[in-house]
C-alpha positions in Angstrom: 0.9 19.8 -17.6 -1.9 21.5 -15.6 -3.6 19.4 -13.0 -7.3 20.2 -12.5 -9.7 19.6 -9.6 -11.4 16.7 -11.4 -8.8 14.2 -10.3 -10.8 12.8 -7.5 -14.1 14.7 -7.5 -15.6 13.5 -10.9 -17.1 10.1 -11.7 -17.2 11.3 -15.4 -13.6 10.6 -16.2 -14.1 8.1 -19.1 -10.4 7.1 -19.4 -7.4 7.6 -17.1 -5.6 6.1 -14.2 -6.5 4.6 -10.8 -3.5 4.6 -8.3 -2.1 3.7 -5.0 0.3 6.3 -3.5 2.1 6.5 -0.3 3.3 9.6 1.6 6.7 10.0 3.2 5.2 10.9 6.6 2.7 8.0 6.8 4.3 4.6 6.1 1.3 2.6 7.0 -1.3 4.6 5.1 -2.0 4.6 1.4 -3.9 7.0 -0.8 -6.2 5.5 -3.5 -7.5 7.7 -6.2 -8.2 8.4 -9.9 -6.8 10.9 -12.4 -7.2 11.6 -16.1 -3.5 12.4 -16.3 -0.2 10.5 -15.5 -0.3 9.5 -11.8 3.5 10.2 -11.4 2.9 13.8 -12.6 -0.1 14.0 -10.2 2.1 12.8 -7.4 4.7 15.4 -8.1 2.1 18.1 -8.1 0.6 16.9 -4.8 4.0 16.8 -3.3 4.7 20.4 -4.4 1.7 21.5 -2.4 2.4 19.6 0.8 5.2 18.8 3.2 6.7 15.4 2.4 6.5 13.4 -0.8 3.9 11.3 -2.5 5.1 8.2 -4.3 3.1 6.1 -6.8 3.4 2.4 -5.8 0.9 1.1 -8.3 -1.2 2.5 -11.1 -3.5 1.1 -13.6 -4.7 2.8 -16.9 -8.3 2.0 -17.5 -11.8 3.1 -18.6 -13.9 4.6 -15.9 -11.0 5.0 -13.3 -13.2 6.8 -10.8 -15.7 4.1 -10.9 -12.9 1.7 -10.0 -12.0 4.0 -7.1 -15.5 4.1 -6.0 -15.8 0.4 -5.8 -12.5 0.1 -4.0 -13.8 2.7 -1.4 -16.8 0.4 -0.7 -14.5 -2.5 0.0 -12.2 -0.6 2.2 -14.8 1.4 4.1 -13.7 -0.3 7.4 -10.1 0.5 6.7 -10.7 4.2 6.0 -8.2 6.5 7.6 -9.6 9.9 6.2 -11.0 10.7 2.7 -9.0 8.7 0.0 -6.5 7.4 2.6 -6.6 3.8 4.0 -4.6 2.0 6.6 -3.6 -1.1 4.7 -0.4 -2.6 3.2 0.4 -1.4 -0.3 0.4 -4.8 -1.8 -3.1 -5.4 -0.5 -4.3 -2.1 -2.0 -2.7 -3.0 -5.3 -4.3 -6.4 -5.3 -7.7 -5.1 -4.6 -7.2 -2.5 -7.3 -6.4 -5.2 -9.9 -9.3 -7.4 -8.9 -11.9 -4.5 -9.0 -10.5 -3.3 -12.4 -11.2 -6.8 -13.8 -14.8 -6.2 -13.3 -14.8 -2.8 -15.0 -13.4 -2.7 -18.5 -9.6 -2.0 -18.5 -7.7 -0.8 -21.5 -4.2 -2.0 -20.4 -2.4 -3.5 -17.4 1.0 -3.2 -15.8 
């Protein structure tokens, strides 16, 4: 499966996944993003390009996943570490993701 650059750069993804990932080198930092493909496959692709491994700790399949991500970024602005990375516990990130997704139409939940 080919992964394209539109994973986190496009708000035009009509259907896909919003996810919370951790990285093996940064235990207290999570990555929140969106992808039109399977988030586990995306984590594998990211891991192949970097030192260490990414692990998906939570994902949600929904409509407009990048809009969900954008709303989460607004909530977490003060917790921003760098780009799509935030210094918050994974369970807090997953809770925020679920809450925001309830406001934007979701097709299915975990």
